[in-house]
SELO-459016 format. One record per residue (C-alpha): residue number from 1; chain; residue in one letter; x, z, y. Coordinates in pm, 1 decimal, decimal comma, padded with zeros to 6 digits. Layout:
BEGIN
(NUM; 'A'; 'A'; (X; Z; Y)) ...
! end
This chain:
BEGIN
(1; 'A'; 'M'; (-00042,8; 00014,5; 00028,6)) (2; 'A'; 'K'; (00166,9; -00078,5; 00359,9)) (3; 'A'; 'S'; (00161,3; 00160,9; 00656,6)) (4; 'A'; 'K'; (-00117,4; -00078,4; 00832,0)) (5; 'A'; 'E'; (-00320,1; -00012,3; 00535,5)) (6; 'A'; 'V'; (-00240,4; 00318,5; 00539,8)) (7; 'A'; 'I'; (-00324,8; 00452,7; 00906,3)) (8; 'A'; 'S'; (-00656,4; 00207,9; 00847,2)) (9; 'A'; 'A'; (-00797,8; 00437,7; 00567,5)) (10; 'A'; 'L'; (-00646,0; 00789,1; 00711,3)) (11; 'A'; 'S'; (-00821,1; 00621,9; 01034,2)) (12; 'A'; 'A'; (-01135,2; 00580,7; 00888,0)) (13; 'A'; 'L'; (-01187,8; 00907,2; 00696,2)) (14; 'A'; 'A'; (-01136,9; 01104,2; 01048,2)) (15; 'A'; 'S'; (-01457,1; 01137,0; 01087,5)) (16; 'A'; 'E'; (-01652,8; 01429,3; 00971,2)) (17; 'A'; 'A'; (-01953,7; 01188,4; 00865,6)) (18; 'A'; 'R'; (-01789,5; 00914,7; 00686,5)) (19; 'A'; 'L'; (-01545,3; 01257,8; 00575,5)) (20; 'A'; 'A'; (-01864,3; 01379,9; 00437,0)) (21; 'A'; 'V'; (-02018,9; 01020,1; 00281,7)) (22; 'A'; 'F'; (-01690,0; 00946,3; 00135,1)) (23; 'A'; 'R'; (-01632,6; 01300,6; -00067,0)) (24; 'A'; 'L'; (-01987,7; 01290,7; -00171,3)) (25; 'A'; 'L'; (-01980,4; 00905,9; -00253,5)) (26; 'A'; 'V'; (-01693,8; 01044,7; -00488,4)) (27; 'A'; 'K'; (-01854,0; 01300,6; -00646,6)) (28; 'A'; 'R'; (-02110,7; 01056,1; -00731,6)) (29; 'A'; 'G'; (-01873,7; 00788,3; -00899,1)) (30; 'A'; 'P'; (-01941,7; 00444,1; -00966,7)) (31; 'A'; 'A'; (-02260,4; 00448,0; -00977,8)) (32; 'A'; 'G'; (-02256,5; 00511,8; -00578,7)) (33; 'A'; 'F'; (-02554,1; 00610,5; -00403,5)) (34; 'A'; 'T'; (-02789,8; 00372,5; -00199,5)) (35; 'A'; 'P'; (-02814,9; 00393,2; 00158,5)) (36; 'A'; 'S'; (-03068,7; 00546,6; 00167,7)) (37; 'A'; 'E'; (-03000,0; 00835,5; -00115,1)) (38; 'A'; 'L'; (-02729,8; 00897,4; 00118,7)) (39; 'A'; 'S'; (-02875,0; 00950,3; 00410,4)) (40; 'A'; 'G'; (-03092,9; 01203,4; 00271,5)) (41; 'A'; 'R'; (-02839,2; 01357,8; 00149,2)) (42; 'A'; 'L'; (-02630,6; 01414,0; 00390,2)) (43; 'A'; 'G'; (-02915,3; 01467,3; 00707,5)) (44; 'A'; 'V'; (-02739,1; 01181,2; 00840,7)) (45; 'A'; 'P'; (-03012,3; 00829,9; 01057,6)) (46; 'A'; 'A'; (-03023,5; 00553,7; 00911,5)) (47; 'A'; 'P'; (-02839,4; 00354,8; 01156,6)) (48; 'A'; 'T'; (-02570,7; 00583,2; 01197,2)) (49; 'A'; 'L'; (-02497,2; 00569,5; 00855,1)) (50; 'A'; 'S'; (-02490,0; 00213,5; 00869,5)) (51; 'A'; 'F'; (-02193,0; 00247,7; 01147,6)) (52; 'A'; 'H'; (-01996,8; 00536,0; 00921,4)) (53; 'A'; 'L'; (-02067,6; 00285,6; 00608,3)) (54; 'A'; 'K'; (-01940,4; -00047,7; 00831,2)) (55; 'A'; 'E'; (-01636,3; 00168,4; 00888,6)) (56; 'A'; 'L'; (-01547,4; 00316,4; 00501,6)) (57; 'A'; 'V'; (-01589,0; -00057,8; 00357,0)) (58; 'A'; 'Q'; (-01379,3; -00242,6; 00680,9)) (59; 'A'; 'A'; (-01139,5; 00066,2; 00528,0)) (60; 'A'; 'G'; (-01149,5; -00041,9; 00184,0)) (61; 'A'; 'L'; (-01221,6; 00281,2; 00066,9)) (62; 'A'; 'I'; (-01583,1; 00190,7; -00091,9)) (63; 'A'; 'A'; (-01762,9; -00127,5; -00173,1)) (64; 'A'; 'P'; (-02135,6; -00223,9; -00215,3)) (65; 'A'; 'R'; (-02286,7; -00375,3; -00504,7)) (66; 'A'; 'R'; (-02608,6; -00533,0; -00522,5)) (67; 'A'; 'E'; (-02852,5; -00465,0; -00795,9)) (68; 'A'; 'G'; (-03225,9; -00617,8; -00748,7)) (69; 'A'; 'R'; (-03311,6; -00564,6; -00411,9)) (70; 'A'; 'N'; (-03095,8; -00250,1; -00387,2)) (71; 'A'; 'L'; (-02745,8; -00244,3; -00190,0)) (72; 'A'; 'Y'; (-02529,1; 00112,5; -00388,0)) (73; 'A'; 'Y'; (-02198,6; 00202,4; -00188,7)) (74; 'A'; 'S'; (-01924,1; 00398,5; -00429,9)) (75; 'A'; 'P'; (-01556,2; 00433,8; -00375,8)) (76; 'A'; 'N'; (-01311,2; 00260,2; -00455,1)) (77; 'A'; 'R'; (-01104,4; 00460,8; -00726,1)) (78; 'A'; 'E'; (-00832,4; 00177,9; -00669,1)) (79; 'A'; 'R'; (-00802,4; 00223,6; -00293,8)) (80; 'A'; 'M'; (-00773,7; 00598,2; -00357,7)) (81; 'A'; 'D'; (-00506,8; 00604,9; -00583,2)) (82; 'A'; 'A'; (-00351,8; 00380,5; -00360,6)) (83; 'A'; 'L'; (-00364,4; 00621,5; -00062,6)) (84; 'A'; 'V'; (-00297,5; 00926,9; -00264,4)) (85; 'A'; 'A'; (00004,5; 00755,9; -00389,7)) (86; 'A'; 'F'; (00136,8; 00657,4; -00057,8)) (87; 'A'; 'L'; (00165,7; 00949,0; 00052,6)) (88; 'A'; 'T'; (00277,2; 01149,1; -00227,7)) (89; 'A'; 'E'; (00512,1; 00863,4; -00340,4)) (90; 'A'; 'N'; (00838,9; 01072,9; -00177,7)) (91; 'A'; 'C'; (00712,4; 01468,4; -00308,7)) (92; 'A'; 'C'; (00981,1; 01620,2; -00361,2)) (93; 'A'; 'S'; (01302,5; 01406,1; -00315,1)) (94; 'A'; 'L'; (01417,1; 01598,4; -00089,7)) (95; 'A'; 'A'; (01431,1; 01900,6; -00321,1)) (96; 'A'; 'D'; (01659,5; 02071,3; -00490,8)) (97; 'A'; 'E'; (01426,6; 02137,6; -00757,8)) (98; 'A'; 'A'; (01068,6; 02021,2; -00847,3)) (99; 'A'; 'C'; (00774,8; 02152,8; -00633,2)) (100; 'A'; 'G'; (00529,6; 02172,8; -00874,5)) (101; 'A'; 'A'; (00441,9; 02090,7; -01203,9)) (102; 'A'; 'D'; (00311,8; 01677,4; -01093,5)) (103; 'A'; 'C'; (00604,2; 01659,5; -00843,1)) (104; 'A'; 'R'; (00919,0; 01629,3; -00940,9)) (105; 'A'; 'P'; (01248,0; 01519,7; -00742,9)) (106; 'A'; 'L'; (01490,2; 01206,8; -00893,4)) (107; 'A'; 'T'; (01596,3; 01183,1; -01206,3)) (108; 'A'; 'A'; (01810,9; 01450,8; -01326,2)) (109; 'A'; 'G'; (02221,9; 01356,2; -01221,6)) (110; 'A'; 'V'; (02089,3; 01081,2; -00948,5)) (111; 'A'; 'E'; (02222,2; 01257,2; -00649,3)) (112; 'A'; 'R'; (01995,6; 01206,6; -00349,0)) (113; 'A'; 'K'; (02118,2; 01188,6; 00030,9)) (114; 'A'; 'R'; (02018,2; 01502,7; 00290,9)) (115; 'A'; 'A'; (01791,5; 01524,3; 00560,0)) 
! end
């Protein structure tokens, strides 16, 4: 993932309403929710929700799909994983030892540059 894409994704999430929409969609998973379901669950008016959904779609964090007459929004798992990977790709790379079970410094015996 490129820095510009990361900035776009983080900018899209830098809104309380969009963050709430995204987190609810992540909880729901691939099945997603319709805009009316999202509006009801979050208490966000339809026109406002439409704006927030558009921002999240443009950032690539969620994807719409049509099933018959209904439009469903669900999280874009690949984009979400890419964002998290970008943010954590250098986890503990400057540490003298591992920070945690899922975060390890570069392979043993490889000299790391000190900051």
